[in-house]
Backbone as ProteinMPNN parsed JSONL, in Angstrom:
{"seq_chain_A": "XXXXXXXXXXXXXXXXXXXXXXXXXXXXXXXXXXXXXXXXXXXXXXXXXXXXXXXXXXXXXXXXXXXXXXXXXXXXXXXXXXXXXXXXXXXXXXXXXXXXXXXXXXXXXX", "coords_chain_A": {"N_chain_A": [[10.678, 19.219, -16.228], [9.282, 16.672, -17.947], [6.79, 16.827, -20.576], [5.653, 14.823, -21.968], [3.186, 12.534, -22.428], [1.945, 9.286, -22.555], [-0.706, 7.798, -23.596], [-1.846, 5.722, -25.02], [-1.684, 2.249, -24.889], [1.565, 1.246, -24.746], [3.494, -1.015, -26.921], [4.915, -3.494, -24.923], [7.927, -5.084, -24.552], [8.972, -1.8, -24.914], [10.053, -0.858, -28.075], [13.221, 0.06, -29.188], [13.835, 1.07, -26.702], [13.941, -0.81, -24.565], [16.37, -2.51, -22.646], [19.072, -4.516, -22.713], [20.829, -6.689, -20.397], [24.192, -6.675, -19.549], [27.108, -8.597, -19.029], [27.84, -9.305, -15.769], [25.636, -8.121, -14.593], [22.999, -7.458, -12.483], [19.61, -7.711, -12.667], [17.135, -5.276, -11.923], [13.707, -4.605, -10.949], [13.043, -2.081, -10.943], [14.921, -0.663, -12.579], [15.066, 1.359, -15.394], [13.532, 0.451, -18.205], [14.634, -2.063, -18.196], [14.174, -5.529, -19.019], [12.59, -6.833, -17.003], [11.499, -4.402, -15.653], [9.988, -3.502, -17.835], [8.109, -5.593, -18.115], [6.831, -5.446, -15.634], [5.656, -2.906, -16.036], [3.907, -3.304, -17.975], [2.119, -5.353, -16.928], [1.005, -3.876, -14.838], [-0.216, -1.656, -16.243], [-2.087, -3.146, -17.689], [-3.72, -4.286, -15.726], [-4.777, -1.922, -14.534], [-6.228, -0.943, -16.715], [-8.095, -3.014, -16.851], [-9.78, -2.423, -14.729], [-11.336, -0.47, -15.688], [-10.119, 2.063, -15.965], [-8.645, 5.22, -16.926], [-5.477, 5.204, -18.307], [-2.072, 6.3, -18.263], [1.233, 6.918, -19.146], [3.928, 8.861, -17.79], [6.826, 11.018, -17.643], [8.327, 12.007, -14.929], [10.526, 13.537, -14.748], [14.029, 13.955, -14.041], [14.214, 13.485, -11.283], [11.932, 12.222, -10.272], [11.493, 10.216, -12.013], [10.017, 7.647, -14.283], [6.444, 7.18, -14.33], [3.229, 5.503, -13.938], [0.094, 6.48, -14.288], [-3.285, 6.55, -13.305], [-6.858, 7.068, -13.547], [-10.396, 8.123, -13.535], [-10.585, 9.919, -15.48], [-8.344, 11.21, -17.984], [-5.874, 13.307, -16.812], [-6.691, 13.487, -14.248], [-5.535, 12.057, -11.939], [-6.024, 9.375, -9.946], [-4.455, 7.462, -8.982], [-1.03, 6.884, -8.727], [1.788, 5.366, -9.75], [5.099, 4.87, -9.033], [7.335, 3.854, -11.089], [10.108, 3.726, -11.119], [10.846, 4.067, -8.408], [12.57, 2.423, -6.004], [11.408, 1.241, -3.625], [8.657, 1.303, -4.177], [8.472, -0.036, -6.518], [9.417, -2.562, -5.801], [7.465, -3.294, -4.004], [5.192, -3.428, -5.634], [6.058, -5.439, -7.449], [6.202, -7.487, -5.528], [3.346, -7.752, -4.735], [2.391, -8.503, -7.272], [3.678, -10.871, -7.858], [2.458, -12.473, -5.849], [-0.037, -12.769, -6.763], [-1.602, -10.646, -6.097], [-1.957, -8.105, -7.247], [-4.118, -6.646, -8.09], [-5.344, -6.139, -5.581], [-3.331, -4.502, -4.504], [-3.521, -2.301, -6.173], [-6.176, -1.543, -5.683], [-5.941, -0.684, -3.078], [-4.421, 1.603, -3.287], [-6.156, 3.123, -4.531], [-8.111, 3.666, -2.883]], "CA_chain_A": [[9.858, 18.141, -16.192], [8.78, 16.309, -19.284], [5.336, 16.859, -20.765], [5.344, 13.65, -22.722], [2.082, 11.546, -21.849], [1.593, 8.259, -23.309], [-1.971, 7.401, -23.12], [-2.179, 4.437, -25.631], [-0.816, 1.184, -24.397], [2.763, 0.837, -25.672], [3.906, -2.386, -26.927], [5.958, -3.78, -23.972], [8.975, -4.008, -24.014], [9.021, -0.793, -25.778], [10.94, -0.823, -29.091], [14.214, 0.983, -29.021], [13.948, 1.41, -25.298], [14.282, -1.964, -23.7], [17.801, -2.587, -22.464], [19.497, -5.974, -22.371], [21.906, -6.721, -19.381], [25.458, -7.012, -19.947], [28.131, -9.192, -17.972], [27.336, -9.795, -14.511], [24.62, -7.132, -13.991], [21.789, -7.95, -11.793], [18.479, -6.876, -13.122], [16.274, -4.797, -10.81], [12.543, -4.224, -11.431], [13.077, -0.525, -10.976], [15.787, -0.159, -13.556], [14.201, 1.737, -16.479], [13.54, -0.328, -19.644], [15.22, -3.527, -18.07], [13.017, -6.57, -19.242], [11.711, -6.851, -15.79], [10.89, -3.162, -15.447], [9.117, -3.439, -18.868], [7.036, -6.528, -17.879], [6.093, -4.903, -14.641], [4.8, -1.87, -16.458], [2.759, -3.827, -18.811], [1.219, -5.873, -15.98], [0.322, -2.642, -14.119], [-1.188, -1.018, -17.186], [-3.228, -4.065, -17.884], [-4.544, -4.346, -14.47], [-5.496, -0.708, -14.297], [-7.28, -0.916, -17.686], [-9.175, -4.044, -16.396], [-10.632, -1.807, -13.69], [-12.005, 0.758, -16.422], [-9.535, 3.28, -15.604], [-7.84, 5.666, -17.915], [-4.129, 4.922, -17.968], [-1.022, 6.937, -18.926], [2.575, 6.941, -18.537], [4.463, 10.079, -17.919], [8.233, 10.967, -17.179], [8.256, 12.992, -13.88], [11.782, 14.185, -14.667], [15.166, 13.198, -13.604], [14.147, 13.051, -9.891], [10.761, 11.439, -10.037], [11.407, 9.053, -13.032], [8.71, 7.402, -15.047], [5.265, 6.707, -13.596], [2.057, 5.19, -14.521], [-0.927, 7.085, -13.678], [-4.63, 6.137, -13.68], [-7.978, 7.754, -13.125], [-11.623, 8.01, -14.243], [-10.307, 10.68, -16.775], [-7.09, 11.811, -18.07], [-5.476, 14.5, -16.18], [-7.297, 13.384, -12.979], [-4.934, 10.86, -11.483], [-6.378, 8.843, -8.726], [-3.374, 6.588, -8.587], [0.305, 7.152, -9.43], [2.712, 4.313, -9.322], [6.408, 5.36, -9.475], [7.962, 2.737, -11.493], [11.691, 3.709, -10.628], [11.145, 4.11, -7.018], [12.861, 0.958, -5.6], [10.523, 0.659, -2.67], [7.292, 1.099, -4.639], [8.592, -1.113, -7.568], [9.534, -3.977, -5.109], [6.09, -3.636, -3.454], [4.376, -3.847, -6.838], [6.526, -6.722, -7.618], [5.732, -8.667, -4.452], [2.028, -8.068, -4.958], [2.22, -9.113, -8.617], [4.167, -12.303, -7.695], [1.641, -13.164, -5.013], [-1.155, -12.685, -7.305], [-2.441, -9.761, -5.506], [-1.676, -6.88, -8.001], [-5.431, -5.93, -8.014], [-5.484, -5.67, -4.097], [-2.384, -3.33, -4.297], [-4.056, -1.143, -6.871], [-7.309, -1.08, -4.898], [-5.524, -0.084, -1.767], [-3.93, 2.876, -3.698], [-7.449, 3.966, -5.13], [-9.119, 3.871, -1.679]], "C_chain_A": [[9.29, 17.846, -17.65], [7.281, 16.33, -19.439], [4.865, 15.705, -21.488], [4.237, 12.675, -21.87], [1.767, 10.571, -22.747], [0.231, 7.72, -22.875], [-2.64, 6.099, -24.023], [-1.259, 3.451, -25.199], [0.445, 1.051, -25.288], [2.833, -0.673, -25.679], [5.127, -2.616, -25.897], [6.602, -5.01, -24.424], [9.017, -3.024, -25.249], [10.132, -0.695, -26.658], [11.937, 0.342, -28.952], [14.56, 1.509, -27.654], [14.462, 0.365, -24.341], [15.841, -2.272, -23.843], [18.181, -3.978, -22.069], [20.597, -5.852, -21.234], [23.109, -7.073, -20.017], [26.311, -7.583, -18.822], [27.272, -9.735, -16.899], [26.248, -8.939, -13.741], [23.583, -7.916, -13.422], [20.745, -7.203, -12.195], [17.547, -6.492, -12.007], [15.028, -4.316, -11.576], [12.411, -2.757, -11.534], [14.037, 0.108, -11.866], [15.175, 0.068, -14.914], [14.579, 0.954, -17.636], [14.342, -1.617, -19.53], [14.047, -4.439, -18.523], [12.127, -6.591, -18.077], [10.84, -5.698, -15.465], [9.634, -3.19, -16.597], [7.941, -4.38, -18.732], [6.176, -6.04, -16.729], [5.073, -3.815, -15.012], [3.666, -2.331, -17.303], [1.88, -4.524, -17.952], [0.429, -4.826, -15.3], [-0.681, -1.967, -14.951], [-2.273, -1.843, -17.518], [-4.103, -4.133, -16.813], [-5.407, -2.997, -14.275], [-6.567, -0.62, -15.366], [-8.352, -1.917, -17.264], [-10.152, -3.377, -15.385], [-11.444, -0.513, -14.332], [-11.41, 1.986, -16.149], [-8.768, 3.833, -16.863], [-6.416, 5.573, -17.431], [-3.127, 5.663, -18.912], [0.128, 6.839, -18.294], [3.303, 8.308, -18.831], [5.872, 10.018, -17.354], [8.094, 12.128, -16.228], [9.666, 13.908, -13.825], [12.834, 13.373, -14.078], [15.068, 12.894, -11.977], [13.017, 12.168, -9.48], [10.821, 10.138, -10.909], [10.084, 8.733, -13.589], [7.633, 6.909, -14.026], [4.058, 6.46, -14.435], [0.947, 5.879, -13.641], [-2.342, 6.589, -14.167], [-5.832, 6.898, -12.869], [-9.241, 7.505, -13.881], [-11.571, 8.784, -15.504], [-8.881, 11.051, -16.93], [-6.901, 13.089, -17.453], [-6.178, 14.578, -14.68], [-6.867, 12.045, -12.407], [-5.354, 10.525, -10.058], [-5.295, 7.906, -8.049], [-2.18, 6.874, -9.407], [1.207, 6.057, -8.768], [4.1, 4.699, -10.009], [7.243, 4.2, -9.811], [9.542, 2.546, -11.167], [11.789, 3.969, -9.252], [11.38, 2.815, -6.425], [11.867, 0.479, -4.601], [9.126, 0.392, -3.178], [7.38, -0.109, -5.745], [8.708, -2.528, -7.086], [8.237, -4.288, -4.494], [5.122, -4.144, -4.485], [4.828, -5.249, -7.231], [6.175, -7.933, -6.754], [4.278, -8.947, -4.741], [1.687, -8.87, -6.283], [2.59, -10.662, -8.422], [3.189, -13.203, -6.993], [0.286, -13.237, -5.566], [-2.134, -11.695, -6.804], [-2.264, -8.209, -6.016], [-3.175, -6.04, -7.814], [-5.68, -5.266, -6.534], [-4.628, -4.474, -4.024], [-3.0, -2.083, -5.075], [-5.297, -0.636, -6.183], [-7.0, -0.344, -3.579], [-5.007, 1.398, -2.123], [-5.099, 3.78, -4.189], [-8.349, 4.402, -3.937], [-8.842, 5.227, -0.932]], "O_chain_A": [[8.899, 18.748, -18.391], [6.56, 15.9, -18.539], [3.648, 15.588, -21.635], [4.515, 12.173, -20.781], [1.279, 10.952, -23.811], [0.132, 7.205, -21.762], [-3.73, 5.592, -23.758], [-0.067, 3.747, -25.123], [0.33, 0.763, -26.479], [2.411, -1.43, -24.804], [6.185, -2.001, -26.028], [5.889, -5.98, -24.684], [9.087, -3.427, -26.41], [11.222, -0.453, -26.14], [11.546, 1.467, -28.639], [15.483, 2.308, -27.493], [15.281, 0.616, -23.456], [16.444, -2.282, -24.917], [17.608, -4.535, -21.133], [21.252, -4.81, -21.227], [23.066, -7.773, -21.029], [26.231, -7.062, -17.709], [26.264, -10.428, -17.04], [26.021, -9.034, -12.535], [23.314, -9.022, -13.893], [20.873, -5.981, -12.112], [17.195, -7.35, -11.197], [15.143, -3.724, -12.649], [11.565, -2.308, -12.307], [14.037, 1.336, -11.962], [14.785, -0.899, -15.567], [15.743, 0.803, -18.008], [14.708, -2.223, -20.537], [12.913, -3.991, -18.352], [10.927, -6.359, -18.23], [9.68, -5.84, -15.077], [8.475, -2.932, -16.273], [6.848, -4.036, -19.183], [4.953, -6.171, -16.775], [3.947, -3.73, -14.522], [2.58, -1.751, -17.3], [0.695, -4.315, -18.213], [-0.793, -4.946, -15.221], [-1.811, -1.711, -14.538], [-3.387, -1.334, -17.645], [-5.308, -4.025, -17.043], [-6.58, -3.032, -13.904], [-7.705, -0.272, -15.05], [-9.526, -1.559, -17.362], [-11.29, -3.831, -15.27], [-12.062, 0.299, -13.644], [-12.124, 2.987, -16.086], [-8.317, 3.073, -17.719], [-6.151, 5.834, -16.257], [-3.281, 5.669, -20.134], [0.198, 6.694, -17.073], [3.282, 8.811, -19.954], [6.163, 9.065, -16.632], [7.751, 13.213, -16.698], [9.848, 14.812, -13.01], [12.611, 12.239, -13.653], [15.847, 12.082, -11.478], [13.097, 11.451, -8.483], [10.252, 9.11, -10.542], [9.118, 9.47, -13.391], [7.953, 6.301, -13.004], [3.853, 7.079, -15.479], [0.957, 5.808, -12.412], [-2.507, 6.258, -15.341], [-5.705, 7.258, -11.699], [-9.205, 6.723, -14.83], [-12.28, 8.504, -16.47], [-8.234, 11.198, -15.894], [-7.774, 13.947, -17.578], [-6.193, 15.631, -14.041], [-7.617, 11.07, -12.367], [-5.088, 11.265, -9.111], [-5.256, 7.644, -6.846], [-2.263, 7.082, -10.617], [1.34, 5.883, -7.556], [4.25, 4.825, -11.225], [7.828, 3.585, -8.92], [10.095, 1.46, -10.998], [12.94, 4.114, -8.839], [10.413, 2.061, -6.318], [11.472, -0.682, -4.71], [8.459, -0.548, -2.747], [6.518, -0.982, -5.837], [8.266, -3.501, -7.695], [7.877, -5.463, -4.438], [4.367, -5.096, -4.287], [3.998, -6.154, -7.326], [5.924, -9.071, -7.151], [3.894, -10.095, -4.967], [0.827, -9.75, -6.323], [1.839, -11.557, -8.81], [3.012, -14.379, -7.311], [-0.577, -13.764, -4.864], [-3.339, -11.826, -7.019], [-2.419, -7.251, -5.258], [-3.208, -4.877, -7.414], [-6.115, -4.129, -6.355], [-5.096, -3.45, -3.525], [-2.946, -0.957, -4.579], [-5.487, 0.577, -6.088], [-7.761, 0.497, -3.101], [-5.166, 2.306, -1.307], [-5.0, 5.006, -4.238], [-9.168, 5.319, -4.002], [-9.533, 5.553, 0.033]]}, "name": "protein", "num_of_chains": 1, "seq": "XXXXXXXXXXXXXXXXXXXXXXXXXXXXXXXXXXXXXXXXXXXXXXXXXXXXXXXXXXXXXXXXXXXXXXXXXXXXXXXXXXXXXXXXXXXXXXXXXXXXXXXXXXXXXX"}
């Protein structure tokens, strides 16, 4: 498991990491570093910071993938959003598209 923890908001899309699609590929919000993935990560980060939470990104390893964590203090995650989990990524995208990302986050913090 990687120990890298990014606690300062990255510039999204992250330089050197964002990937462009080739050919007939269909972009999915849970495909790491795709433009849609990067935009969703930025939106989630910003929404969490707006709630006065400490936010960080960490890599849970090859099985868990990248996640955004938030809490009242670093190392005290009250909310974990798995960016690469298809079900969670699609739920976040649906909430974001409906203008209800704050509600989605609040339900995870409850």
